[in-house]
GUKE-518609 format. One record per residue (C-alpha): chain; residue in one letter; residue number from 1; x, y, z. Coordinates in Angstrom, 3 decimals. Layout:
<rogu nuti="A" padren="A" vexdo="NUM" u="X" v="Y" w="Z"/>
...
END
This chain:
<rogu nuti="A" padren="M" vexdo="1" u="24.268" v="-27.898" w="-96.644"/>
<rogu nuti="A" padren="T" vexdo="2" u="26.706" v="-30.823" w="-96.532"/>
<rogu nuti="A" padren="S" vexdo="3" u="26.713" v="-33.805" w="-94.406"/>
<rogu nuti="A" padren="Q" vexdo="4" u="30.187" v="-32.466" w="-93.034"/>
<rogu nuti="A" padren="E" vexdo="5" u="28.481" v="-29.273" w="-91.884"/>
<rogu nuti="A" padren="L" vexdo="6" u="26.055" v="-31.053" w="-89.850"/>
<rogu nuti="A" padren="K" vexdo="7" u="28.754" v="-33.238" w="-88.428"/>
<rogu nuti="A" padren="Q" vexdo="8" u="30.862" v="-29.817" w="-87.588"/>
<rogu nuti="A" padren="C" vexdo="9" u="27.853" v="-28.406" w="-86.070"/>
<rogu nuti="A" padren="H" vexdo="10" u="27.221" v="-31.211" w="-83.635"/>
<rogu nuti="A" padren="D" vexdo="11" u="31.039" v="-31.054" w="-82.626"/>
<rogu nuti="A" padren="R" vexdo="12" u="30.875" v="-27.288" w="-82.185"/>
<rogu nuti="A" padren="I" vexdo="13" u="27.733" v="-27.263" w="-79.866"/>
<rogu nuti="A" padren="K" vexdo="14" u="28.625" v="-30.314" w="-77.858"/>
<rogu nuti="A" padren="P" vexdo="15" u="30.094" v="-28.442" w="-74.933"/>
<rogu nuti="A" padren="Y" vexdo="16" u="26.614" v="-26.712" w="-74.376"/>
<rogu nuti="A" padren="I" vexdo="17" u="23.992" v="-29.537" w="-74.786"/>
<rogu nuti="A" padren="H" vexdo="18" u="23.182" v="-32.948" w="-73.403"/>
<rogu nuti="A" padren="R" vexdo="19" u="23.622" v="-36.074" w="-75.500"/>
<rogu nuti="A" padren="T" vexdo="20" u="19.790" v="-37.143" w="-74.720"/>
<rogu nuti="A" padren="A" vexdo="21" u="18.861" v="-40.735" w="-73.976"/>
<rogu nuti="A" padren="V" vexdo="22" u="17.039" v="-42.963" w="-76.374"/>
<rogu nuti="A" padren="L" vexdo="23" u="14.365" v="-44.986" w="-74.520"/>
<rogu nuti="A" padren="T" vexdo="24" u="12.109" v="-47.709" w="-75.444"/>
<rogu nuti="A" padren="S" vexdo="25" u="9.039" v="-49.543" w="-74.253"/>
<rogu nuti="A" padren="S" vexdo="26" u="7.936" v="-53.034" w="-74.829"/>
<rogu nuti="A" padren="L" vexdo="27" u="4.220" v="-52.179" w="-74.197"/>
<rogu nuti="A" padren="L" vexdo="28" u="4.271" v="-49.025" w="-76.443"/>
<rogu nuti="A" padren="N" vexdo="29" u="6.225" v="-51.414" w="-79.354"/>
<rogu nuti="A" padren="E" vexdo="30" u="3.192" v="-53.853" w="-78.764"/>
<rogu nuti="A" padren="I" vexdo="31" u="0.402" v="-51.271" w="-78.779"/>
<rogu nuti="A" padren="S" vexdo="32" u="2.090" v="-49.665" w="-81.932"/>
<rogu nuti="A" padren="G" vexdo="33" u="2.974" v="-52.961" w="-83.584"/>
<rogu nuti="A" padren="A" vexdo="34" u="6.569" v="-51.323" w="-84.391"/>
<rogu nuti="A" padren="D" vexdo="35" u="9.844" v="-51.014" w="-82.717"/>
<rogu nuti="A" padren="L" vexdo="36" u="9.931" v="-47.585" w="-81.213"/>
<rogu nuti="A" padren="F" vexdo="37" u="12.980" v="-45.444" w="-80.258"/>
<rogu nuti="A" padren="F" vexdo="38" u="12.311" v="-42.229" w="-78.397"/>
<rogu nuti="A" padren="K" vexdo="39" u="14.739" v="-39.562" w="-78.527"/>
<rogu nuti="A" padren="C" vexdo="40" u="14.237" v="-37.697" w="-75.227"/>
<rogu nuti="A" padren="E" vexdo="41" u="14.864" v="-34.038" w="-75.970"/>
<rogu nuti="A" padren="N" vexdo="42" u="12.593" v="-33.670" w="-73.021"/>
<rogu nuti="A" padren="F" vexdo="43" u="15.662" v="-34.150" w="-71.077"/>
<rogu nuti="A" padren="Q" vexdo="44" u="17.732" v="-31.604" w="-72.985"/>
<rogu nuti="A" padren="R" vexdo="45" u="18.879" v="-28.548" w="-71.147"/>
<rogu nuti="A" padren="M" vexdo="46" u="16.060" v="-25.952" w="-70.502"/>
<rogu nuti="A" padren="G" vexdo="47" u="13.800" v="-28.686" w="-71.530"/>
<rogu nuti="A" padren="A" vexdo="48" u="13.544" v="-28.853" w="-75.233"/>
<rogu nuti="A" padren="F" vexdo="49" u="15.416" v="-29.543" w="-78.549"/>
<rogu nuti="A" padren="K" vexdo="50" u="15.738" v="-25.717" w="-79.150"/>
<rogu nuti="A" padren="M" vexdo="51" u="18.938" v="-25.486" w="-77.178"/>
<rogu nuti="A" padren="R" vexdo="52" u="20.866" v="-27.089" w="-80.019"/>
<rogu nuti="A" padren="G" vexdo="53" u="19.857" v="-24.594" w="-82.641"/>
<rogu nuti="A" padren="A" vexdo="54" u="20.308" v="-21.798" w="-80.283"/>
<rogu nuti="A" padren="A" vexdo="55" u="23.656" v="-22.659" w="-79.423"/>
<rogu nuti="A" padren="N" vexdo="56" u="24.524" v="-23.127" w="-82.963"/>
<rogu nuti="A" padren="G" vexdo="57" u="22.985" v="-19.867" w="-83.834"/>
<rogu nuti="A" padren="I" vexdo="58" u="25.065" v="-17.984" w="-81.523"/>
<rogu nuti="A" padren="S" vexdo="59" u="28.407" v="-19.916" w="-82.115"/>
<rogu nuti="A" padren="Q" vexdo="60" u="28.284" v="-18.831" w="-85.710"/>
<rogu nuti="A" padren="L" vexdo="61" u="28.416" v="-15.122" w="-84.965"/>
<rogu nuti="A" padren="T" vexdo="62" u="31.675" v="-13.084" w="-85.331"/>
<rogu nuti="A" padren="A" vexdo="63" u="33.271" v="-11.624" w="-82.309"/>
<rogu nuti="A" padren="L" vexdo="64" u="31.645" v="-8.210" w="-82.740"/>
<rogu nuti="A" padren="Q" vexdo="65" u="28.302" v="-9.705" w="-83.082"/>
<rogu nuti="A" padren="K" vexdo="66" u="28.584" v="-11.580" w="-79.885"/>
<rogu nuti="A" padren="E" vexdo="67" u="29.826" v="-8.532" w="-78.262"/>
<rogu nuti="A" padren="K" vexdo="68" u="26.685" v="-6.624" w="-79.215"/>
<rogu nuti="A" padren="G" vexdo="69" u="24.439" v="-9.613" w="-78.166"/>
<rogu nuti="A" padren="V" vexdo="70" u="21.435" v="-11.407" w="-79.888"/>
<rogu nuti="A" padren="V" vexdo="71" u="17.474" v="-10.985" w="-79.993"/>
<rogu nuti="A" padren="T" vexdo="72" u="14.518" v="-13.056" w="-80.820"/>
<rogu nuti="A" padren="H" vexdo="73" u="10.764" v="-12.879" w="-80.552"/>
<rogu nuti="A" padren="S" vexdo="74" u="9.306" v="-15.968" w="-78.583"/>
<rogu nuti="A" padren="S" vexdo="75" u="6.928" v="-16.815" w="-75.934"/>
<rogu nuti="A" padren="G" vexdo="76" u="8.010" v="-20.289" w="-75.581"/>
<rogu nuti="A" padren="N" vexdo="77" u="10.767" v="-22.833" w="-75.675"/>
<rogu nuti="A" padren="F" vexdo="78" u="12.983" v="-20.664" w="-77.903"/>
<rogu nuti="A" padren="A" vexdo="79" u="12.840" v="-17.779" w="-75.749"/>
<rogu nuti="A" padren="Q" vexdo="80" u="14.461" v="-19.997" w="-72.878"/>
<rogu nuti="A" padren="A" vexdo="81" u="17.009" v="-21.717" w="-75.330"/>
<rogu nuti="A" padren="L" vexdo="82" u="18.383" v="-18.612" w="-76.672"/>
<rogu nuti="A" padren="S" vexdo="83" u="18.753" v="-17.028" w="-72.907"/>
<rogu nuti="A" padren="L" vexdo="84" u="20.281" v="-19.991" w="-71.776"/>
<rogu nuti="A" padren="A" vexdo="85" u="22.678" v="-20.609" w="-74.825"/>
<rogu nuti="A" padren="A" vexdo="86" u="23.608" v="-16.850" w="-74.582"/>
<rogu nuti="A" padren="K" vexdo="87" u="24.369" v="-17.166" w="-71.012"/>
<rogu nuti="A" padren="S" vexdo="88" u="26.684" v="-20.374" w="-71.748"/>
<rogu nuti="A" padren="L" vexdo="89" u="28.542" v="-18.460" w="-74.384"/>
<rogu nuti="A" padren="G" vexdo="90" u="28.853" v="-15.194" w="-72.621"/>
<rogu nuti="A" padren="V" vexdo="91" u="26.636" v="-13.093" w="-74.937"/>
<rogu nuti="A" padren="K" vexdo="92" u="23.808" v="-10.807" w="-73.840"/>
<rogu nuti="A" padren="A" vexdo="93" u="20.312" v="-11.990" w="-75.137"/>
<rogu nuti="A" padren="Y" vexdo="94" u="17.062" v="-9.729" w="-75.435"/>
<rogu nuti="A" padren="I" vexdo="95" u="13.969" v="-11.575" w="-75.581"/>
<rogu nuti="A" padren="V" vexdo="96" u="10.800" v="-10.101" w="-77.027"/>
<rogu nuti="A" padren="M" vexdo="97" u="7.751" v="-11.589" w="-75.313"/>
<rogu nuti="A" padren="P" vexdo="98" u="4.348" v="-10.711" w="-75.886"/>
<rogu nuti="A" padren="S" vexdo="99" u="2.612" v="-9.013" w="-72.708"/>
<rogu nuti="A" padren="N" vexdo="100" u="0.210" v="-11.818" w="-72.250"/>
<rogu nuti="A" padren="A" vexdo="101" u="2.807" v="-14.919" w="-71.987"/>
<rogu nuti="A" padren="P" vexdo="102" u="2.872" v="-16.953" w="-69.051"/>
<rogu nuti="A" padren="Q" vexdo="103" u="4.458" v="-15.572" w="-66.087"/>
<rogu nuti="A" padren="V" vexdo="104" u="5.895" v="-18.906" w="-65.790"/>
<rogu nuti="A" padren="K" vexdo="105" u="7.807" v="-18.550" w="-69.003"/>
<rogu nuti="A" padren="K" vexdo="106" u="8.772" v="-15.019" w="-68.292"/>
<rogu nuti="A" padren="D" vexdo="107" u="10.344" v="-16.367" w="-65.026"/>
<rogu nuti="A" padren="A" vexdo="108" u="12.002" v="-18.883" w="-66.715"/>
<rogu nuti="A" padren="V" vexdo="109" u="13.739" v="-16.543" w="-69.259"/>
<rogu nuti="A" padren="K" vexdo="110" u="14.705" v="-14.294" w="-66.525"/>
<rogu nuti="A" padren="G" vexdo="111" u="16.140" v="-17.380" w="-64.750"/>
<rogu nuti="A" padren="Y" vexdo="112" u="18.411" v="-18.191" w="-67.778"/>
<rogu nuti="A" padren="G" vexdo="113" u="19.750" v="-14.664" w="-67.961"/>
<rogu nuti="A" padren="G" vexdo="114" u="17.554" v="-13.365" w="-70.731"/>
<rogu nuti="A" padren="Q" vexdo="115" u="16.410" v="-9.458" w="-70.595"/>
<rogu nuti="A" padren="I" vexdo="116" u="12.884" v="-9.411" w="-71.521"/>
<rogu nuti="A" padren="I" vexdo="117" u="11.307" v="-6.736" w="-73.523"/>
<rogu nuti="A" padren="E" vexdo="118" u="7.383" v="-6.887" w="-73.443"/>
<rogu nuti="A" padren="C" vexdo="119" u="5.013" v="-6.010" w="-76.438"/>
<rogu nuti="A" padren="P" vexdo="120" u="1.639" v="-6.238" w="-77.375"/>
<rogu nuti="A" padren="P" vexdo="121" u="0.530" v="-9.835" w="-78.333"/>
<rogu nuti="A" padren="T" vexdo="122" u="0.666" v="-9.428" w="-82.105"/>
<rogu nuti="A" padren="L" vexdo="123" u="3.099" v="-11.066" w="-84.590"/>
<rogu nuti="A" padren="Q" vexdo="124" u="3.344" v="-7.483" w="-86.050"/>
<rogu nuti="A" padren="D" vexdo="125" u="4.462" v="-5.956" w="-82.777"/>
<rogu nuti="A" padren="R" vexdo="126" u="6.684" v="-8.911" w="-81.942"/>
<rogu nuti="A" padren="E" vexdo="127" u="8.560" v="-8.349" w="-85.234"/>
<rogu nuti="A" padren="E" vexdo="128" u="8.867" v="-4.433" w="-84.839"/>
<rogu nuti="A" padren="T" vexdo="129" u="10.004" v="-4.450" w="-81.564"/>
<rogu nuti="A" padren="A" vexdo="130" u="12.671" v="-7.001" w="-82.196"/>
<rogu nuti="A" padren="T" vexdo="131" u="13.611" v="-4.720" w="-85.004"/>
<rogu nuti="A" padren="K" vexdo="132" u="13.879" v="-1.834" w="-83.094"/>
<rogu nuti="A" padren="I" vexdo="133" u="16.212" v="-3.479" w="-80.721"/>
<rogu nuti="A" padren="Q" vexdo="134" u="18.344" v="-4.525" w="-83.492"/>
<rogu nuti="A" padren="N" vexdo="135" u="18.618" v="-0.914" w="-84.782"/>
<rogu nuti="A" padren="E" vexdo="136" u="19.137" v="0.869" w="-81.234"/>
<rogu nuti="A" padren="R" vexdo="137" u="21.587" v="-2.040" w="-79.973"/>
<rogu nuti="A" padren="G" vexdo="138" u="23.060" v="-3.568" w="-82.797"/>
<rogu nuti="A" padren="A" vexdo="139" u="21.899" v="-6.952" w="-81.732"/>
<rogu nuti="A" padren="T" vexdo="140" u="21.859" v="-9.766" w="-84.189"/>
<rogu nuti="A" padren="F" vexdo="141" u="18.146" v="-11.330" w="-84.646"/>
<rogu nuti="A" padren="I" vexdo="142" u="18.239" v="-15.399" w="-84.666"/>
<rogu nuti="A" padren="H" vexdo="143" u="14.771" v="-16.897" w="-85.781"/>
<rogu nuti="A" padren="P" vexdo="144" u="13.473" v="-19.603" w="-83.788"/>
<rogu nuti="A" padren="S" vexdo="145" u="13.083" v="-21.775" w="-86.584"/>
<rogu nuti="A" padren="D" vexdo="146" u="13.676" v="-20.092" w="-90.119"/>
<rogu nuti="A" padren="D" vexdo="147" u="17.381" v="-19.655" w="-89.827"/>
<rogu nuti="A" padren="L" vexdo="148" u="19.762" v="-22.056" w="-91.346"/>
<rogu nuti="A" padren="D" vexdo="149" u="22.204" v="-22.306" w="-88.597"/>
<rogu nuti="A" padren="V" vexdo="150" u="19.307" v="-22.967" w="-86.167"/>
<rogu nuti="A" padren="I" vexdo="151" u="17.862" v="-25.866" w="-88.473"/>
<rogu nuti="A" padren="I" vexdo="152" u="21.335" v="-27.593" w="-88.479"/>
<rogu nuti="A" padren="G" vexdo="153" u="21.655" v="-27.458" w="-84.832"/>
<rogu nuti="A" padren="Q" vexdo="154" u="17.999" v="-28.900" w="-84.545"/>
<rogu nuti="A" padren="G" vexdo="155" u="19.087" v="-31.692" w="-86.788"/>
<rogu nuti="A" padren="T" vexdo="156" u="21.720" v="-33.090" w="-84.487"/>
<rogu nuti="A" padren="A" vexdo="157" u="19.119" v="-34.641" w="-82.371"/>
<rogu nuti="A" padren="A" vexdo="158" u="18.430" v="-37.022" w="-85.379"/>
<rogu nuti="A" padren="L" vexdo="159" u="21.967" v="-37.267" w="-86.232"/>
<rogu nuti="A" padren="E" vexdo="160" u="22.635" v="-38.691" w="-82.706"/>
<rogu nuti="A" padren="L" vexdo="161" u="19.590" v="-40.937" w="-82.743"/>
<rogu nuti="A" padren="L" vexdo="162" u="20.819" v="-42.189" w="-86.175"/>
<rogu nuti="A" padren="E" vexdo="163" u="24.207" v="-43.051" w="-84.669"/>
<rogu nuti="A" padren="D" vexdo="164" u="22.693" v="-44.860" w="-81.915"/>
<rogu nuti="A" padren="H" vexdo="165" u="20.200" v="-46.678" w="-84.367"/>
<rogu nuti="A" padren="P" vexdo="166" u="21.555" v="-46.573" w="-87.877"/>
<rogu nuti="A" padren="D" vexdo="167" u="18.905" v="-48.698" w="-89.130"/>
<rogu nuti="A" padren="L" vexdo="168" u="15.617" v="-46.624" w="-88.579"/>
<rogu nuti="A" padren="D" vexdo="169" u="13.171" v="-46.923" w="-91.252"/>
<rogu nuti="A" padren="Y" vexdo="170" u="11.336" v="-43.618" w="-90.074"/>
<rogu nuti="A" padren="I" vexdo="171" u="11.723" v="-40.637" w="-87.982"/>
<rogu nuti="A" padren="F" vexdo="172" u="8.618" v="-38.725" w="-86.606"/>
<rogu nuti="A" padren="T" vexdo="173" u="8.916" v="-35.446" w="-85.470"/>
<rogu nuti="A" padren="P" vexdo="174" u="6.167" v="-32.610" w="-84.689"/>
<rogu nuti="A" padren="V" vexdo="175" u="5.718" v="-29.497" w="-87.022"/>
<rogu nuti="A" padren="G" vexdo="176" u="5.435" v="-25.930" w="-85.762"/>
<rogu nuti="A" padren="G" vexdo="177" u="7.706" v="-23.540" w="-87.348"/>
<rogu nuti="A" padren="G" vexdo="178" u="9.552" v="-26.177" w="-89.179"/>
<rogu nuti="A" padren="G" vexdo="179" u="12.840" v="-25.939" w="-87.903"/>
<rogu nuti="A" padren="L" vexdo="180" u="12.955" v="-29.147" w="-86.156"/>
<rogu nuti="A" padren="I" vexdo="181" u="11.456" v="-31.310" w="-89.239"/>
<rogu nuti="A" padren="A" vexdo="182" u="13.960" v="-29.775" w="-91.739"/>
<rogu nuti="A" padren="G" vexdo="183" u="16.807" v="-30.215" w="-89.526"/>
<rogu nuti="A" padren="T" vexdo="184" u="15.588" v="-34.031" w="-89.013"/>
<rogu nuti="A" padren="A" vexdo="185" u="15.202" v="-34.436" w="-92.853"/>
<rogu nuti="A" padren="L" vexdo="186" u="18.578" v="-33.284" w="-93.565"/>
<rogu nuti="A" padren="A" vexdo="187" u="20.157" v="-35.453" w="-90.955"/>
<rogu nuti="A" padren="A" vexdo="188" u="18.185" v="-38.653" w="-92.310"/>
<rogu nuti="A" padren="H" vexdo="189" u="19.072" v="-37.606" w="-95.885"/>
<rogu nuti="A" padren="Y" vexdo="190" u="22.860" v="-37.682" w="-94.999"/>
<rogu nuti="A" padren="Y" vexdo="191" u="23.061" v="-40.073" w="-92.288"/>
<rogu nuti="A" padren="G" vexdo="192" u="19.975" v="-42.619" w="-92.619"/>
<rogu nuti="A" padren="N" vexdo="193" u="20.087" v="-45.548" w="-94.589"/>
<rogu nuti="A" padren="N" vexdo="194" u="17.055" v="-44.804" w="-96.587"/>
<rogu nuti="A" padren="C" vexdo="195" u="15.192" v="-43.396" w="-93.443"/>
<rogu nuti="A" padren="K" vexdo="196" u="11.960" v="-41.275" w="-94.098"/>
<rogu nuti="A" padren="V" vexdo="197" u="11.043" v="-38.436" w="-92.129"/>
<rogu nuti="A" padren="I" vexdo="198" u="7.153" v="-37.890" w="-91.156"/>
<rogu nuti="A" padren="G" vexdo="199" u="5.551" v="-35.252" w="-89.447"/>
<rogu nuti="A" padren="G" vexdo="200" u="2.995" v="-35.027" w="-86.948"/>
<rogu nuti="A" padren="E" vexdo="201" u="0.633" v="-31.732" w="-86.902"/>
<rogu nuti="A" padren="P" vexdo="202" u="-2.785" v="-30.958" w="-85.194"/>
<rogu nuti="A" padren="F" vexdo="203" u="-5.776" v="-30.728" w="-87.511"/>
<rogu nuti="A" padren="E" vexdo="204" u="-6.539" v="-27.292" w="-86.168"/>
<rogu nuti="A" padren="V" vexdo="205" u="-3.054" v="-25.993" w="-87.212"/>
<rogu nuti="A" padren="D" vexdo="206" u="-2.461" v="-27.940" w="-90.311"/>
<rogu nuti="A" padren="D" vexdo="207" u="-0.613" v="-25.165" w="-92.209"/>
<rogu nuti="A" padren="A" vexdo="208" u="2.327" v="-27.553" w="-92.838"/>
<rogu nuti="A" padren="Y" vexdo="209" u="0.172" v="-30.402" w="-94.393"/>
<rogu nuti="A" padren="R" vexdo="210" u="-1.640" v="-27.734" w="-96.783"/>
<rogu nuti="A" padren="S" vexdo="211" u="1.793" v="-26.110" w="-97.687"/>
<rogu nuti="A" padren="L" vexdo="212" u="2.672" v="-29.505" w="-99.044"/>
<rogu nuti="A" padren="L" vexdo="213" u="-0.307" v="-29.843" w="-101.198"/>
<rogu nuti="A" padren="S" vexdo="214" u="-0.252" v="-26.337" w="-102.450"/>
<rogu nuti="A" padren="G" vexdo="215" u="3.548" v="-25.884" w="-102.906"/>
<rogu nuti="A" padren="K" vexdo="216" u="3.326" v="-22.661" w="-101.238"/>
<rogu nuti="A" padren="I" vexdo="217" u="3.523" v="-21.581" w="-97.358"/>
<rogu nuti="A" padren="E" vexdo="218" u="-0.040" v="-21.793" w="-95.783"/>
<rogu nuti="A" padren="T" vexdo="219" u="-1.202" v="-19.887" w="-92.779"/>
<rogu nuti="A" padren="N" vexdo="220" u="-3.947" v="-20.758" w="-90.224"/>
<rogu nuti="A" padren="T" vexdo="221" u="-7.048" v="-18.595" w="-89.465"/>
<rogu nuti="A" padren="T" vexdo="222" u="-7.142" v="-20.098" w="-86.234"/>
<rogu nuti="A" padren="T" vexdo="223" u="-4.689" v="-21.861" w="-83.539"/>
<rogu nuti="A" padren="D" vexdo="224" u="-6.989" v="-23.600" w="-81.262"/>
<rogu nuti="A" padren="T" vexdo="225" u="-4.997" v="-26.412" w="-80.221"/>
<rogu nuti="A" padren="I" vexdo="226" u="-3.606" v="-27.920" w="-77.010"/>
<rogu nuti="A" padren="A" vexdo="227" u="-0.220" v="-28.187" w="-78.606"/>
<rogu nuti="A" padren="D" vexdo="228" u="0.888" v="-24.505" w="-78.147"/>
<rogu nuti="A" padren="G" vexdo="229" u="4.391" v="-24.888" w="-79.123"/>
<rogu nuti="A" padren="L" vexdo="230" u="2.896" v="-25.615" w="-82.980"/>
<rogu nuti="A" padren="K" vexdo="231" u="1.117" v="-22.576" w="-83.565"/>
<rogu nuti="A" padren="T" vexdo="232" u="3.821" v="-20.945" w="-85.621"/>
<rogu nuti="A" padren="Q" vexdo="233" u="4.159" v="-21.563" w="-89.494"/>
<rogu nuti="A" padren="L" vexdo="234" u="6.704" v="-22.756" w="-91.863"/>
<rogu nuti="A" padren="G" vexdo="235" u="9.547" v="-20.126" w="-93.355"/>
<rogu nuti="A" padren="V" vexdo="236" u="11.069" v="-19.312" w="-96.515"/>
<rogu nuti="A" padren="I" vexdo="237" u="14.209" v="-21.016" w="-95.540"/>
<rogu nuti="A" padren="N" vexdo="238" u="12.759" v="-24.543" w="-94.074"/>
<rogu nuti="A" padren="F" vexdo="239" u="9.956" v="-25.083" w="-96.277"/>
<rogu nuti="A" padren="P" vexdo="240" u="12.145" v="-25.851" w="-99.522"/>
<rogu nuti="A" padren="I" vexdo="241" u="13.900" v="-28.396" w="-97.217"/>
<rogu nuti="A" padren="I" vexdo="242" u="10.661" v="-29.803" w="-95.926"/>
<rogu nuti="A" padren="Q" vexdo="243" u="9.279" v="-30.011" w="-99.558"/>
<rogu nuti="A" padren="K" vexdo="244" u="12.376" v="-31.973" w="-100.903"/>
<rogu nuti="A" padren="H" vexdo="245" u="13.015" v="-34.124" w="-97.892"/>
<rogu nuti="A" padren="V" vexdo="246" u="9.846" v="-35.018" w="-95.752"/>
<rogu nuti="A" padren="S" vexdo="247" u="7.562" v="-37.862" w="-97.028"/>
<rogu nuti="A" padren="E" vexdo="248" u="4.605" v="-36.696" w="-95.620"/>
<rogu nuti="A" padren="I" vexdo="249" u="2.376" v="-35.181" w="-92.774"/>
<rogu nuti="A" padren="I" vexdo="250" u="-0.112" v="-36.781" w="-90.700"/>
<rogu nuti="A" padren="R" vexdo="251" u="-2.574" v="-34.683" w="-89.096"/>
<rogu nuti="A" padren="V" vexdo="252" u="-4.274" v="-35.561" w="-85.357"/>
<rogu nuti="A" padren="E" vexdo="253" u="-7.145" v="-34.863" w="-83.548"/>
<rogu nuti="A" padren="E" vexdo="254" u="-7.114" v="-32.879" w="-80.377"/>
<rogu nuti="A" padren="Q" vexdo="255" u="-8.250" v="-35.969" w="-78.180"/>
<rogu nuti="A" padren="E" vexdo="256" u="-5.475" v="-38.320" w="-79.872"/>
<rogu nuti="A" padren="I" vexdo="257" u="-2.647" v="-35.797" w="-78.703"/>
<rogu nuti="A" padren="I" vexdo="258" u="-4.205" v="-35.964" w="-75.228"/>
<rogu nuti="A" padren="D" vexdo="259" u="-4.456" v="-39.578" w="-75.299"/>
<rogu nuti="A" padren="A" vexdo="260" u="-0.652" v="-40.200" w="-76.577"/>
<rogu nuti="A" padren="M" vexdo="261" u="0.445" v="-37.835" w="-73.970"/>
<rogu nuti="A" padren="G" vexdo="262" u="-1.057" v="-39.711" w="-71.433"/>
<rogu nuti="A" padren="L" vexdo="263" u="0.188" v="-43.183" w="-72.757"/>
<rogu nuti="A" padren="I" vexdo="264" u="3.686" v="-41.801" w="-72.637"/>
<rogu nuti="A" padren="W" vexdo="265" u="3.409" v="-40.339" w="-69.057"/>
<rogu nuti="A" padren="E" vexdo="266" u="1.591" v="-43.633" w="-67.839"/>
<rogu nuti="A" padren="R" vexdo="267" u="3.839" v="-46.063" w="-69.551"/>
<rogu nuti="A" padren="M" vexdo="268" u="7.362" v="-44.446" w="-69.950"/>
<rogu nuti="A" padren="K" vexdo="269" u="6.883" v="-42.356" w="-66.604"/>
<rogu nuti="A" padren="I" vexdo="270" u="8.374" v="-39.352" w="-68.439"/>
<rogu nuti="A" padren="I" vexdo="271" u="7.370" v="-35.766" w="-68.805"/>
<rogu nuti="A" padren="I" vexdo="272" u="6.316" v="-34.477" w="-72.071"/>
<rogu nuti="A" padren="E" vexdo="273" u="4.576" v="-31.413" w="-73.413"/>
<rogu nuti="A" padren="P" vexdo="274" u="1.293" v="-31.779" w="-75.530"/>
<rogu nuti="A" padren="S" vexdo="275" u="3.403" v="-30.706" w="-78.793"/>
<rogu nuti="A" padren="C" vexdo="276" u="5.664" v="-33.627" w="-78.104"/>
<rogu nuti="A" padren="A" vexdo="277" u="3.007" v="-36.195" w="-78.105"/>
<rogu nuti="A" padren="V" vexdo="278" u="1.739" v="-35.386" w="-81.620"/>
<rogu nuti="A" padren="P" vexdo="279" u="4.202" v="-37.331" w="-83.605"/>
<rogu nuti="A" padren="F" vexdo="280" u="3.559" v="-40.442" w="-81.406"/>
<rogu nuti="A" padren="A" vexdo="281" u="-0.310" v="-39.547" w="-81.861"/>
<rogu nuti="A" padren="A" vexdo="282" u="0.337" v="-39.377" w="-85.859"/>
<rogu nuti="A" padren="L" vexdo="283" u="2.069" v="-42.908" w="-85.682"/>
<rogu nuti="A" padren="L" vexdo="284" u="-0.558" v="-44.643" w="-83.578"/>
<rogu nuti="A" padren="K" vexdo="285" u="-3.272" v="-43.313" w="-85.986"/>
<rogu nuti="A" padren="E" vexdo="286" u="-1.857" v="-45.165" w="-88.751"/>
<rogu nuti="A" padren="K" vexdo="287" u="0.115" v="-47.735" w="-87.176"/>
<rogu nuti="A" padren="E" vexdo="288" u="-0.993" v="-50.420" w="-89.710"/>
<rogu nuti="A" padren="K" vexdo="289" u="1.267" v="-48.769" w="-92.379"/>
<rogu nuti="A" padren="F" vexdo="290" u="4.523" v="-49.054" w="-89.945"/>
<rogu nuti="A" padren="K" vexdo="291" u="3.883" v="-52.626" w="-88.639"/>
<rogu nuti="A" padren="H" vexdo="292" u="7.113" v="-54.204" w="-87.991"/>
<rogu nuti="A" padren="K" vexdo="293" u="9.063" v="-51.050" w="-88.968"/>
<rogu nuti="A" padren="K" vexdo="294" u="11.950" v="-49.334" w="-86.893"/>
<rogu nuti="A" padren="M" vexdo="295" u="10.787" v="-45.923" w="-85.732"/>
<rogu nuti="A" padren="G" vexdo="296" u="12.527" v="-43.022" w="-84.308"/>
<rogu nuti="A" padren="I" vexdo="297" u="10.262" v="-40.521" w="-82.468"/>
<rogu nuti="A" padren="I" vexdo="298" u="12.009" v="-37.296" w="-81.403"/>
<rogu nuti="A" padren="L" vexdo="299" u="10.324" v="-36.049" w="-78.016"/>
<rogu nuti="A" padren="S" vexdo="300" u="10.660" v="-32.410" w="-78.706"/>
<rogu nuti="A" padren="G" vexdo="301" u="10.253" v="-31.145" w="-75.105"/>
<rogu nuti="A" padren="G" vexdo="302" u="9.059" v="-31.288" w="-71.508"/>
<rogu nuti="A" padren="N" vexdo="303" u="8.218" v="-27.957" w="-70.631"/>
<rogu nuti="A" padren="V" vexdo="304" u="4.516" v="-28.640" w="-69.283"/>
<rogu nuti="A" padren="D" vexdo="305" u="2.130" v="-26.530" w="-66.960"/>
<rogu nuti="A" padren="L" vexdo="306" u="1.806" v="-29.620" w="-64.397"/>
<rogu nuti="A" padren="G" vexdo="307" u="-1.309" v="-27.591" w="-62.967"/>
<rogu nuti="A" padren="N" vexdo="308" u="-2.860" v="-27.716" w="-66.093"/>
<rogu nuti="A" padren="L" vexdo="309" u="-2.859" v="-31.233" w="-67.720"/>
<rogu nuti="A" padren="P" vexdo="310" u="-5.212" v="-32.552" w="-70.086"/>
<rogu nuti="A" padren="F" vexdo="311" u="-6.040" v="-35.719" w="-68.578"/>
END
């Protein structure tokens, strides 16, 4: 990918996304010892950064592909993102969701115009069902995180952040499927001024941390974390980008995630989901390392169940 491709992607998806705000907090600067700039993708359409990648993924399809629709498997934010992006672009979206997905998420997908196809709650069933829809209806599969067009789309959040604050020393993101951190790393590489990218990851799902150490994609045997958006693993397209351009991944405990989430709610008065708090928790965990630095933090999303807050 070239810097020009990232810029072209941004121009292409502008009609379908919000240019989200960058917020600061003098108190959080004082607590962390650094200058923090929060890129608020919790204010994005459908409430998360994934709208960017979904919009770019669909925009890159041919007219015939758009006519036949798109399909993905997701129980979270990408299900909503692809549904809304498809609706905005006049394309049919088939969303494979596990039968045990929360009803609130199913309702959101339906509200955005996605057609839900339920399947048993295993990755194999999700993949097989998506493949069946591809074969029967000719729909194009768009992966939530391991698709280059999606990755480039996710990178536009960091591109905007660097346009607003070109002198950032670091950008922190959460790490789940790897699409956001890979796209962010590409944006920092092409548009940053020696800006390093660091990932935050829960100890309970530290496959990305272990993957960077081993040099191959690792998996998790358990996924017992409050950060439900980070339970997926890296892919064959985004992993090489992460290997090349991400400086490190900092792991955090569950209580550290809860504390960081609560701190942002209390001090910044904004809604974020647990996965979104992970990079801030990672920065606070090793704040001595980043004293007096200019730090960007991608607040990835705000789709949280208000009836089930952890604090």
